[in-house]
N, C-alpha and C positions, 0 to 999 in steps of 0.2 A: 669612224675610221679616218685616219689622217694620211696622207701621202707625203713621203719624204723622199726627195731626190738627192742621191749621193754619187760620188764618183769624180773623175777628172777628164778633161778634154771632151771629146765627142761622144765617148762611151759613157753613157749615164746608166745607172741602175736604179730602177724604181722599186723602193721598199714600201711596203704598206705595214704600218704600225697600228695595231688595235689598242685603243685606249678606253679602258672600262672606267666610267665615272659614275661612282655610286651617287645616287639621288639622295641629297641631304633632306632631312625632314625637321619638322618642329614638334618637339615632344614636351608633355607637361613633366614638371620636376617630379609629380607623383600622380598617377592614374586616379581620376575621380576627385581631384582637388578643386576643379573648376570646369564649366561647361559653356558652350556658346549656343544662343538661339537667336531668333530674329531681332531681339531687344539688345543684344550684345553678350558680354561675358559676365557670368555669376560664379561665385564661390558656391561650393556644394557642401551644405551642412547636413545634419540628420535631425528629424523631428519625431520625438516619441508618440506613437499612436495612442498610447495609454494616458500620459500626462502632458503631453505638449511641450515637454523640455526640448530646447534646441541647442544642438552642440556643433562645434567646428573644430578640426575636420569631421566629416561624416564618420560615424561609427555605429555598428550594429547594435551596440549595447547602451541603454540609456543610463547616465550616471545617477539620476535620481531614482529611478525604479529598480535599477539592477536587473533588467530583463532585456532579452534581445527583441525590442519592440520598436526600433527606429526605421524611419524611411528617408530616402533622400529628399532634399528640399533646397531650392534655389534661394540663396540669401540676397539681401539688399545690396546693390551696387554702390549706394552712398551711405555715409556715416559721418560721425563727428570725432575729431581728433580728441581722445580723452586724456592722453598723457604721452609723452615722448622723451627720448634721450638722443644723444648724438653718438654714434660709434666712431671714435677718433683714432683707433688704431686698427691695424690689419688683423682680423680674427684668424686663429690657427686653422690648419686644414680641417675640413675639406672645402674651406673658403675658396671661391674661384672668381673673385671680382677683379676690378681694373688693377693693372700694375702700371705705374705706381698707384698705391692705395689713395683713394679719395674718401674723406668722411661722409657718412650718410645718416639720416635720421631712421630711427626704429620707433614705432608708436603703437599705441592701443587705440584701435578704432572701434567706437561704440556704434553697433548697428541698430537700426529701429527695432529689431527683434529682441533687444535687450542684451544681446551677446556681444562681447568685447574681443575683438581679434588682433593678435600681433602681426605687425606687417612692417617690411621695410617702407620707407617714405620716399616719394619721388618728388623731392623739392630740395631747394638749398636749405641746409639746416637753420640758417639765420632767418628764413622766411616762415618757419613753422611756429604756430600759436596754438595753445590749447584751445579748443572749442571751435576751431575752424572746420567748415564742411569739406570732406574728403570723398573722392571717388575712386572706384577700382580700375586698374589697368593690368593687363597681362602682357609681359614683354620677355625677350630673351635675357636670361641670367648669364649663360656661359655656353660653350660648346663642349659636348662630350668627346671621348676618344675618336669616335667615327665621324666627327665634324657635324653632328646633328645639333640644332639650336634647342636648348633646354629652356622651357618657358616657366616663369614663376609669376606670383602676383605681387603687386605693390598698390599702395593708395597714394594719390596725388591730391593736392588742393583743388577744389572745383573752381573752374575758371568762370568769372562773371562775364556774362554775355549781354 
């Protein structure tokens, strides 16, 4: 509640104005895409209980067995940059990136599970090299119509410590 004083001279009128501020939240770009635990954030894949095939994103059906036999599994947070390209022009809608457009890397990250995941890369395009070690980060991609921060995943080069 905010108090607003209006009027002229010695006669003031006190007006109370109710302002409802919606609580903005952080939401994943897609439910079930990643999860956080005590060790950090992981992408969620699916592993077949019959043949051990791993897929991303998680899917109830195994592409190898063609059966509904998968269960959720947390994927490795680190991988290797298998290949990449640079997006040098603004993609068509529903793209909601920075304006003016800034070129960015898109790559295939090979995880220890043998899976290759397509990802936006959080690095200057000129700094990217095939074979470099990468790690998962989750961050805001854009705000939706209600002002909520929509979270997505990217991979960035592992910082040497």
